[in-house]
N, C-alpha and C positions, 0 to 999 in steps of 0.2 A: 325503436333503437335501443340496443342494450347499453347499460351503464358500463363505464370502464372497469369498475370493481367486479362486475359479473363476468366480463371478458377475461380479466386476469384470473379470477377464481376458476373459470372453465379451463384456461390454459394450464394452471397449476395442477388441476385434477387430471388433465390429459397427460401431463408430464409424469406425474406420480404413477399413473396406470402403466406407463411403459418402463418404469425402473424395476430392477430385480428386488426381491425381498430384502436382500442384504445391503442395499444402498441406503445411506442415511436420508432422512427426510430433507426436503429442500430447505426448510427454515433452518435446520441445524447446520447445513453446509454454508449458507449465507451468513449466519450469525458468527461462525467461527473465523471467517476471513477478516484479517486486519488489513486496512489499506496500507499500501506501501508508500513510504515517504517519497516525495518528488525530488530526487537528487540528480539533477542534470549535470553532465560534464565530468562527474567523478566516477571512475570505473570501480568495479567491485573490489579489485585487489587494493586500490588506493584507499577505499573506504575501510577495508579490513585493517590495513596498516595504520590508518589514522585512529581507528577505534581501539586497537591494541596498545597504541602509544598515547592514549588520551591522558592528559594531566589532571583531569577532573576526578574528585574522589568517588562520585556517583554519576551514573549516566543521566544526563538531563534530557536526552532525546534529540533527534535530528532537527526538530522544529525550533529548538532553542538556539539563540545566537552564539552562546558560549561553546557549542559543540564544534570540535575541530573539523568534522565532515562538512558542517554547514559553512564554516569559515572558508574552507577550501572551495566549496561551491561558489561562494560569493566572490572569491579571488578570481576564479576562472571566468565568472560572469563579467566582472569588471575588465579583465583582460580582453575578452571578446568585444566588449563595448568600446574599448579604446581603439581597436584596430578596425 
């Protein structure tokens, strides 16, 4: 039975063999991707509006409780829980 690492290495090698020469290596593509924050209930337009009118001097990130987008998400979550 093949080890999982061998199976993955074979899959990566097969993938790279099918990509054109100009495509970036798989590791470069995976490393460059940043995970998107999980912001449920707040649409993109509202997020943009909240971000542009943010009272904080520096961006603290959506994961921080002081972020207006995060506060809006929590407000929406509480409203849904109430009903």
